[in-house]
Each structure stands twice: as structure tokens, then as C-alpha cells.
C-alpha positions in Angstrom: 214.3 118.2 130.4 212.5 114.9 129.9 213.2 113.6 133.4 214.1 114.9 136.9 215.6 113.0 139.9 212.9 114.5 142.2 214.1 112.8 145.4 211.0 113.8 147.5 208.6 112.4 144.9 210.7 109.3 144.5 210.7 108.8 148.2 206.9 108.8 148.3 206.9 106.5 145.2 209.2 104.2 147.0 206.9 104.0 150.0 203.9 103.2 147.8 205.9 100.6 145.9 207.2 99.1 149.1 203.6 98.7 150.4 202.8 97.0 147.2 205.5 94.4 147.9 206.9 94.4 144.4 207.2 90.8 143.4 207.7 88.5 140.5 206.0 85.6 142.3 202.8 86.0 144.3 202.9 85.4 148.0 200.4 82.6 147.7 201.8 79.1 147.4 203.3 78.5 144.0 201.7 75.8 141.9 202.3 74.1 138.6 200.2 75.5 135.7 197.0 73.6 135.0 195.7 73.8 131.5 192.1 74.1 132.6 192.9 77.7 133.7 190.8 80.0 131.6 191.1 83.3 133.4 194.0 85.7 133.3 195.3 87.7 136.3 196.0 91.4 136.0 198.9 92.2 133.7 198.2 89.2 131.5 196.7 89.3 128.0 194.9 86.4 126.3 196.6 86.0 122.9 193.4 84.8 121.3 191.5 88.0 121.9 193.6 90.8 123.3 194.1 94.5 123.2 197.4 96.3 123.6 197.1 100.0 124.2 200.3 101.9 123.3 200.5 105.2 125.2 202.9 107.6 126.8 203.2 107.6 130.6 205.6 109.1 133.1 207.4 106.4 135.0 210.4 105.9 137.3 211.6 102.3 137.1 214.9 103.1 138.7 213.8 106.2 140.6 214.5 108.6 137.8 211.3 110.2 136.5 210.8 110.4 132.7 208.2 110.0 130.0 208.1 106.6 128.3 206.3 104.7 125.6 204.5 101.8 127.0 202.3 98.8 126.1 199.4 98.4 128.5 200.6 101.2 130.8 203.5 99.2 132.3 207.2 98.6 131.8 207.7 96.0 130.7 204.4 95.5 129.0 201.9 92.8 130.1 202.6 89.2 129.5 200.8 87.8 126.4 199.9 84.3 127.1 199.1 81.7 124.5 198.9 77.9 124.1 200.3 75.8 121.4 198.4 76.0 118.2 196.1 78.9 119.2 195.1 81.7 116.8 196.6 85.0 117.9 194.3 88.0 117.6 195.6 91.2 119.2 194.4 94.7 118.5 197.1 97.4 118.9 195.6 100.7 119.8 197.9 103.7 119.3 197.2 106.5 121.8 200.7 108.0 121.7 200.7 111.8 122.3 204.1 112.9 123.5 205.6 114.8 120.6 209.2 114.5 122.0 209.1 110.8 121.0 207.9 108.7 118.0 204.2 108.9 117.6 203.6 106.1 115.1 204.2 102.4 116.1 204.3 98.8 115.2 204.5 95.6 117.2 206.9 92.8 116.2 206.3 89.3 117.7 209.9 88.3 118.2 210.7 84.7 117.3 207.3 83.9 115.8 207.9 82.6 112.2 204.7 84.2 110.8 204.4 81.3 108.2 201.9 82.5 105.6 201.4 85.8 107.6 204.4 87.9 106.7 202.2 90.9 106.7 201.8 90.5 110.5 205.5 90.5 111.3 205.3 94.1 112.5 208.5 95.6 110.9 208.0 99.2 109.8 208.7 99.7 106.1 209.5 96.0 105.6 206.2 94.3 106.2 203.9 97.2 107.0 203.4 101.0 107.3 203.4 102.1 110.9 200.2 102.5 112.9 199.6 106.3 113.2 198.6 108.0 116.5 194.8 107.7 116.9 194.6 104.5 114.8 194.5 100.8 115.6 195.4 97.6 113.9 194.6 94.0 114.7 197.4 91.4 114.2 196.1 87.9 113.4 198.4 84.9 113.0 199.0 81.3 114.1 202.3 80.2 115.6 201.5 76.6 114.6 203.8 74.2 116.4 206.0 76.8 118.1 206.1 76.8 121.9 208.4 78.4 124.4 209.6 81.9 125.4 209.2 84.9 123.1 208.6 88.7 123.5 207.1 91.6 121.6 208.4 95.1 121.0 208.1 98.1 118.7 210.0 97.8 115.4 209.7 101.5 114.5 213.0 103.4 114.8 214.4 103.1 118.4 210.9 103.2 120.0 211.3 100.1 122.1 214.3 101.7 123.8 211.7 104.1 125.3 209.8 101.2 126.9 207.6 99.5 124.4 208.6 95.8 125.1 207.0 92.9 126.9 207.0 89.1 127.3 205.1 86.5 125.2 204.9 82.9 126.2 203.4 79.9 124.3 202.7 77.2 126.8 202.9 73.5 125.7 200.5 71.1 127.4 202.8 68.3 126.4 206.1 70.0 127.3 208.8 67.2 127.2 210.6 68.9 130.1 207.5 69.2 132.4 208.8 66.6 134.7 211.8 68.8 135.6 209.9 71.6 137.3 206.9 72.3 139.6 206.1 76.0 138.8 205.8 77.7 135.5 203.4 80.6 135.3 203.1 84.3 134.6 205.1 85.0 137.8 208.2 83.2 136.7 208.8 85.2 133.6 211.9 87.5 134.0 212.8 90.4 131.7 216.3 91.9 131.6 216.4 95.4 130.2 218.7 98.4 130.0 217.2 101.8 130.8 218.2 105.3 129.6 217.3 108.5 131.4 217.2 110.4 128.0 214.7 109.6 125.4 216.1 107.3 122.7 216.5 109.9 120.0 218.9 111.8 122.4 221.0 108.8 123.4 224.4 109.2 121.7 227.2 106.7 121.0 228.4 104.6 122.8 224.8 104.3 124.0 225.7 103.6 127.6 222.6 102.8 129.7 221.9 104.4 133.1 220.5 101.4 134.7 219.6 97.7 134.4 216.0 96.7 135.2 214.8 93.2 136.1 211.1 93.0 135.5 210.9 96.8 135.4 212.7 97.6 138.6 216.3 98.8 139.1 218.6 101.4 140.6 221.1 103.8 139.1 224.4 105.0 140.4 223.8 107.8 142.9 220.1 107.4 142.7 217.5 106.5 145.4 217.3 103.0 146.9 214.1 102.1 145.1 212.5 98.7 145.7 213.9 95.8 143.6 212.0 93.0 142.1 211.6 89.9 144.2 211.2 86.3 143.2 209.4 84.5 146.0 210.1 80.7 146.2 209.3 77.9 148.6 212.0 75.6 149.8 212.1 72.3 147.9 210.2 73.4 144.8 211.6 73.7 141.3 210.9 76.8 139.2 211.0 77.3 135.5 212.4 80.8 135.0 211.8 82.2 131.6 214.6 84.8 131.1 214.1 87.3 128.3 216.9 89.6 127.0 214.7 92.7 126.4 217.6 95.1 126.2 217.9 97.9 123.7 221.7 97.5 123.7 223.5 95.9 126.6 223.9 92.2 127.1 223.8 90.8 130.7 225.7 88.1 132.6 222.9 86.5 134.6 223.5 84.6 137.9 221.7 83.7 141.1 223.9 83.5 144.2 224.5 80.0 145.4 222.1 78.5 142.8 223.0 76.8 139.6 220.6 76.8 136.6 219.5 74.0 134.3 218.9 75.3 130.8 216.0 73.5 129.1 215.0 75.9 126.3 216.8 78.4 124.0 214.8 80.9 121.9 211.7 78.6 121.7 213.7 75.4 121.1 213.8 72.6 123.8 217.3 71.5 124.4 219.1 68.6 126.2 219.2 69.9 129.7 222.5 71.7 130.5 223.6 72.9 133.9 225.4 76.2 134.2 226.3 78.8 136.8 225.8 81.8 134.6 224.2 82.9 131.3 225.2 85.4 128.6 221.9 87.0 127.6 222.1 89.2 124.5 219.3 91.6 123.4 216.6 89.4 121.9 217.8 86.1 123.3 215.7 83.9 125.7 216.4 81.0 128.0 214.3 78.8 130.2 216.2 77.5 133.2 215.1 75.4 136.1 216.2 76.6 139.5 215.7 74.3 142.5 215.1 76.1 145.9 217.1 73.8 148.2 219.4 76.4 149.8 218.9 77.6 153.4 216.0 79.9 153.9 217.3 83.4 153.1 217.5 86.2 150.6 219.9 85.7 147.6 221.0 88.2 145.0 219.9 87.8 141.4 222.5 89.5 139.3 222.5 90.8 135.7 225.8 92.5 135.1 225.7 94.6 131.9 228.6 94.7 129.4 228.5 98.5 129.4 227.4 101.1 131.9 227.7 100.8 135.7 229.3 97.4 136.1 228.8 97.1 139.8 226.5 95.5 142.3 227.0 98.1 145.0 223.7 99.3 146.6 221.8 96.7 144.6 222.6 98.0 141.1 221.9 95.5 138.4 220.1 93.2 140.8 216.9 91.6 142.0 216.1 89.3 145.0 215.4 85.6 145.3 213.5 85.3 148.5 212.6 82.0 150.2 209.4 81.8 152.1 210.1 82.7 155.8 213.1 85.0 155.0 213.0 88.6 156.2 212.0 91.3 153.7 215.4 92.9 153.2 218.2 93.1 150.7 220.4 90.0 150.6 223.9 89.9 152.1 225.1 86.9 150.0 228.3 87.0 148.1 229.1 85.7 144.6 231.0 82.4 144.5 233.5 81.4 141.8 232.0 80.0 138.7 232.3 76.3 138.5 230.0 75.4 135.6 230.7 77.6 132.6 228.2 78.6 129.9 229.3 77.8 126.3 226.8 78.1 123.5 228.4 75.3 121.4 227.6 72.9 124.2 223.8 73.5 123.8 222.1 70.8 121.7 218.4 70.6 120.6 216.4 67.9 122.2 215.2 66.6 118.8 218.9 66.3 117.6 217.9 67.5 114.1 220.9 68.0 111.9 221.4 71.1 109.8 220.1 70.9 106.2 222.3 70.4 103.2 225.8 68.9 102.6 227.7 68.8 105.9 230.6 70.9 104.8 231.2 74.6 104.9 230.4 76.4 101.7 228.3 73.5 100.2 224.9 74.9 100.8 222.7 76.0 97.9 223.4 79.6 98.6 226.3 81.0 100.6 226.2 84.6 101.8 229.2 86.4 103.3 227.8 89.4 105.2 230.6 91.7 106.4 229.4 94.3 108.9 231.4 97.6 109.1 231.0 101.1 110.4 231.9 104.7 109.6 231.4 107.9 111.5 227.7 107.9 111.0 226.5 104.5 109.9 226.6 100.8 110.4 226.9 98.9 107.1 226.6 95.4 105.7 228.8 94.8 102.7 229.3 98.5 102.3 225.6 99.5 102.4 223.8 101.1 105.3 220.2 100.0 105.5 217.7 102.9 105.4 213.9 102.6 105.5 212.5 102.5 102.0 209.7 104.9 101.0 207.2 102.1 101.0 207.3 98.7 102.7 209.2 96.0 100.9 206.1 93.7 101.1 203.9 96.5 99.5 206.5 96.8 96.7 206.3 93.0 96.1 202.5 93.0 96.2 202.3 96.0 93.8 204.0 93.9 91.2 207.7 94.8 91.4 209.2 94.9 87.9 212.2 92.9 89.1 213.3 91.7 92.6 216.7 93.3 92.1 215.0 96.7 92.0 213.3 96.4 95.4 214.1 99.3 97.7 216.2 100.1 99.7 218.7 99.7 97.0 221.6 97.4 97.9 220.0 96.1 101.1 217.4 93.6 99.6 218.7 90.2 98.7 216.5 87.8 96.8 216.6 84.2 97.9 215.2 81.3 95.9 212.5 79.1 97.4 213.2 75.8 99.2 217.0 76.1 99.2 219.6 75.7 101.9 221.1 79.1 102.9 224.4 79.4 104.7 225.4 82.8 106.2 228.9 83.7 107.4 229.4 86.9 109.5 233.0 87.6 110.7 233.7 89.8 113.7 235.9 92.7 112.8 235.3 95.1 115.7 239.1 95.7 116.3 239.9 96.5 112.7 239.7 100.1 111.2 236.2 100.5 109.9 235.0 97.4 111.6 231.6 96.9 113.2 232.2 98.5 116.6 230.2 97.7 119.7 230.6 93.9 119.8 229.2 91.5 120.5 226.4 92.0 118.1 223.3 89.8 118.5 222.2 88.8 115.0 218.4 88.2 114.6 216.6 86.7 111.6 212.9 87.2 111.2 210.7 84.4 109.8 213.0 81.5 110.9 215.3 80.1 113.4 218.6 78.7 112.2 221.2 76.0 112.9 224.3 77.7 114.4 226.9 75.6 112.7 229.8 77.7 114.1 229.4 79.7 117.3 231.4 82.8 118.2 233.6 80.9 120.7 234.0 77.6 118.9 235.5 77.5 115.4 234.8 73.8 114.8 231.7 73.4 112.6 229.0 71.2 114.1 226.9 69.5 111.4 225.4 66.9 113.7 223.3 68.7 116.4 224.0 72.4 116.7 221.7 74.7 118.6 218.8 76.2 116.7 217.9 79.8 117.7 216.9 83.1 116.2 219.5 85.4 117.9 223.1 84.5 117.8 226.2 86.4 119.1 228.7 87.5 116.5 231.3 87.4 119.2 234.5 89.5 118.8 237.5 89.7 116.7 239.6 89.0 119.8 237.9 85.5 119.7 238.5 85.2 116.0 234.7 84.8 115.7 233.1 84.0 112.3 229.7 82.7 113.0 228.0 80.4 110.5 224.3 79.4 110.4 221.9 77.7 108.0 218.2 77.7 107.3 215.8 76.6 104.5 213.8 79.1 102.5 210.5 77.5 103.2 208.7 80.7 104.3 208.1 83.2 101.4 208.3 86.9 102.2 210.6 89.8 103.0 212.4 89.0 106.3 214.8 91.4 107.9 218.1 90.2 109.3 219.7 92.7 111.7 221.7 93.4 114.8 219.4 93.5 117.8 221.3 96.4 119.4 218.5 98.7 118.4 220.8 101.8 117.9 222.9 99.8 115.5 219.8 98.7 113.5 218.7 102.3 113.4 222.1 103.3 112.0 222.0 100.8 109.2 223.0 97.3 110.5 220.5 95.3 108.6 219.5 93.6 105.3 216.2 92.3 104.0 216.1 88.7 102.7 213.4 88.7 100.0 212.5 85.0 100.2 210.8 83.8 97.0 209.2 87.1 96.2 206.8 85.8 93.5 205.5 83.1 95.8 205.2 85.7 98.6 203.2 87.9 96.3 200.7 85.1 95.5 200.5 84.0 99.1 200.2 87.4 100.8 197.8 88.9 98.2 195.3 86.4 99.5 196.2 86.9 103.1 196.6 90.6 103.8 193.5 92.2 105.4 192.1 95.5 104.0 193.2 97.2 107.2 196.8 96.4 106.3 196.5 98.3 103.1 194.9 101.3 104.8 198.0 101.6 107.1 199.8 103.2 104.2 198.5 106.5 102.9 197.0 106.3 99.4 199.8 108.4 98.0 202.3 105.8 99.2 200.4 103.0 97.5 200.1 105.0 94.3 203.8 105.8 94.4 204.7 102.1 94.9 202.6 101.2 91.9 204.2 103.9 89.8 207.6 102.7 90.9 206.9 99.2 89.8 205.9 100.4 86.3 208.6 103.0 85.8 211.4 102.2 88.2 211.2 105.7 89.7 209.9 106.6 93.1 208.6 110.2 92.6 208.1 111.6 96.0 207.2 115.1 94.9 204.3 114.2 92.6 202.6 112.3 95.4 203.5 114.8 98.2 205.0 112.1 100.3 206.2 113.6 103.6 208.4 112.5 106.5 205.2 112.3 108.6 204.0 109.3 106.6 207.1 107.6 105.4 210.9 107.7 105.5 212.2 110.0 102.8 215.9 109.0 103.2 216.6 108.0 99.6 220.1 109.6 99.4 223.2 107.6 98.8 224.3 105.9 101.9 227.9 106.0 103.0 230.1 103.2 101.6 233.5 101.8 102.4 236.5 102.9 100.4 237.8 99.4 100.4 235.6 97.2 98.1 237.6 94.1 98.9 235.8 94.0 102.3 232.7 92.7 100.6 232.1 89.1 99.5 232.8 88.0 95.9 230.6 86.1 93.4 231.6 82.6 92.3 229.0 80.6 90.4 228.2 79.1 87.1 224.5 79.8 87.6 223.1 83.1 86.4 222.7 85.2 89.5 222.4 88.5 87.7 219.2 89.2 89.6 221.0 88.8 93.0 223.4 91.1 94.8 227.1 90.5 94.1 227.7 89.2 97.7 226.2 85.9 96.9 229.3 83.7 97.0 227.8 80.6 95.5 224.7 78.9 94.3 225.1 75.2 94.5 224.9 73.3 91.3 222.6 70.9 93.1 219.7 72.5 91.3 221.2 72.0 87.8 223.9 69.4 88.1 227.6 69.8 87.7 230.5 70.6 90.1 230.0 72.8 93.1 231.5 76.3 92.5 234.1 77.5 95.0 233.0 79.8 97.7 234.4 83.2 98.5 238.0 83.2 99.8 236.8 85.3 102.7 235.1 82.3 104.3 237.7 80.2 106.2 
């Protein structure tokens, strides 16, 4: 067994944790951040020169004891704190030693564009080989003008479900919303996460979590009454809460009893302030909200109701505490009130009011992709192909001089995109149809970019004026007739993975790689990758990649490539019996080098009439 509900030990643990007064906000008087601060409190890492140790540790975030995979020895991992424009330099040290879980690792910096630093994106077998146990690797990059709320997590199999996830914030000394709040520091960062009592490799469909944790504390049904996280506030002050959807699967309906929230940031993008009573927070999504402490001094429930699992607040499940200074230290007795101000993603608009690129009409981008997700008994698929880790990272294949972009592995899951073009992606929800992508809503995340959400899951009217920009969008459900549409520009060469952020779905194949301007990426990254990056891949893998690029064959046997060093799943992946479910090609331009699901390449690049798009796009 990997965990035991040892009540006596948990009781002692509860006493210790109670004495520690588990809290999200220190008992000292809150204050606004000053930019002269140059020291970090415990649990905070300086992004410019940090170390992140990855190790196994026995923890009990909800009172159930199990081994976990942690960053910095805590769940969630320590806050990585940066300021706008700083150079990130973080050494990841792999000291994993629990053989029941994955021993190699990577760190993905979720939401960071990695412009000119694709090698540092941290995706196993897309942008790097994993860091093996006993080794270390230093990630170096600059987030340039990005600011706001982000997070980091493993991108190796389902490892982050075992605990390897933590917050990352880039503070802006010239924040345009600074006048709206008084307190914004490391103590007002809130992570929402599901938690499983089994190790991730033993969690089976439908992947129901045992508990919800808020900043690493929670309770499970029938378990001990462990301490909950507490947000301490002072009456009359305004708090910027940075809410991070750090779930492995579940999304959460986030509310604070008797308090509304003013949304000011979405996935690192400042927005026109929007007041709501609740938030839908999918895995990977982030929101900054301002909460004003003007209610009577008391304790108030913070609630994060999951879409699956124990959907109750009895005995403090799925909850934390908002505690005013002067209130007694006990669980709240407040009741939920009816929702008056609803959350609707299509009503969120960026503060800069930037319009989407390209012709303001559906289907008239330079490239239009119809990505149709489906599922069978063992896999999640996009356009009939389940993504599987290639035998060598896609970036390594590109740098080794790939013979042709269409031959990049994994076959059928890598789509070449031309440089500096407007890309439009449609993803219809089909979870109620036979063979559809079950487990909706799926949070779709694109690496290397954020995108303009022209059509949200709940609003079918395209917005070409001022739609929200973000990097994780809900696909919604077939019951809503959802068919999300988003656009971005290919101005960041490199292989970028697009995937469902339900980590179990990604692991089962719900992903594609967008190979953005491969030739430009090769020129750029050849000058950028450090020697240590090459050394992450065993020499035999590098040799096999070179041979593949000259012969078109990846000979595993001759290089003795084993499962310990790479994924060897090169067998044919399951496909759908109905080929009509994939998109269709319609273009006068030669796109023989591209997968057939490209529905159009605009004739803007060569003149002439715009070809019609696939009929599957309404």
C-alpha cells in the first residue's frame, strides 16, 4: 500500500499543524508590496538565482498519508517570485528515489512564452529529454514583457498529479491595476488542486479525486478533521488574490461566502475589471481577483467545489477559511448565498483592447485547423491519432537536421506551421457522441503563446473586436453546442505542444505538437541550447536521431535504446473507424508537407481568392 489512514498519527500531525496556525496570510499586518524588497521569506524562491530540489516525501495534505513527488519539499511547491523583465535562472535538482513513481522529471513554466528559448519549455520528448535521478539541469530564460500569475509543474507522464506543482508570479512595478488593491504578496497566492490517495499510475478512469486542497490543505470524506488553510485579512483592506488552477483533472467552482470578486487578470493578461460572485477555474487557468474585506468581523468559508468527486462542503470538504482579524479561530458557520453576478468568459475583455489578428471573419485566417478530439477504450485522440512520446524530443529531431518536417515523430501528431501567419483553430465538443472526447470540459492549453478566444464555449457569437486572450480555454460541452475558436500568430519558432490540461487525458494521447517554422527554429535554437541540454539525452538517442534524419528509420535495436532512457512506444496508435470525423483539406496552395487536417491556407500569401474552409466549421 502507498498510503494508510493512520488516525493516531494523523491526530498528532493535526496538533502540530494547529500549533503552526496554518495560514495563507501572516498574522502581521498586511501591507502592499514594495519593490525595494530584496529578501525572500521561507517558501519563496528568487527566479533570478534559484534552486528547486525534486524529491520524494511522505505527506498527508488531507490527513491521508502517502508518498509524493515534491518541489522544495512542500505541496504545493515554493512560490517562484520574479519581476518584469528579469532573467530566470533556476537549477532543478533531481533527487527522486521512490521506485513506485516516475524517477525522471522536467519542469514546465506554464504560461511563459519562451521566446527564443524553446529548449527551456520543459516538456519531456518535445523540447528536452527528462532529467534523470541524480542529475540536475539549469533552466535559463527571460519572460520579457510578461507579467502576472503563472505556475510550474512536471511535464513528464502524470508526475505532477503526484504533487510536483507550484506557483510562479511575475510582479509588475507599473501594474495598471495597482490602485485597486492594498495587498499583493506571497501570502495572497492561492492554489486549487485535486488530490488522489493512490499514486498517479494507479489512478483509473474516470480519475475521481479523493480530496480538494487549497494551498496544500484539505479534507476527504470520512477522514480526520485536519486543519484547513486560512486567509487572514484586516477589515477595510483590499486583497489581490492570485488563484491558480493547479489541478491534475478536476475544475473548481470558486466562491467566498458573502464576498464578491473583481477579476483584474486572466492567465497573465490584465483585463477590464469584472465583478463576479463565482469563478470556473479549470486545470491550468489563473485569475487575479480583488476581494475587499468590508463584511462584519467573522470567519467565512472559501469554497472550491470540484466537478467530480465529493461534491459537498460537509465537515469542511473542498474548503478553506477567510478570517478577519479579531475573529475566533474556528471553522466558519456562514451559508452560501444565491449567485447574483454570474461568471461568463465571453464577458472578459483585455485592458489593452487588442483585436485578434487577420481578417475578422471565421475561416479567413492564413491557416485554419479543425482539431476534432475523440476517444476509444484506451486512448484520447485528435483527428484520429493518439499522441505518444517520440523516441527523441521533437526539438532534437529538428536540430539534428530533419529530412522533412512531415517526417517528424510522433507520426501524425506533428503539424508544421509557417512563420508569421495567422492561425485559427476550431475544437468542437463532442463528449455526448459515440466515440467523442469524454470527460468534458477539457481545458485546452497551448505552449509558446496565448491566443485570442474568438468564440468561447458558452457563446457562439464570434468576437473579433476585444476577446479575452489566455493560454488555457475551456472546450465546454456538446450540451452547450460548444465549438471554441481561437487565433494566434506564428511569431515564436519551435515545437509547441497543444493539449488537454487534464493530465490523465494528455497521458492517454490528447495532444498535438505544432512545429512552428522548423527551419527558423533550428537556426535559432542551435545557437541557444546549452551543452547541458544535449547531455540530457543519452548519446545513443542523439545518434539515433541523426540516423533517423538521414535514413528515415529510427532503429532502436542498433542503439540499444531502452524504456529507461526514452519512450519506445512506436506502435500504431488506435484510430477511429469513421474517417469523416477528421477535417478536410481545401486549398490551392501546395500543402503536401502538412497534415491533411489543414482546412485552408489563405491566398493572402500568393494572391487570389480565399479557398473555402472545411464544412465541419460552422
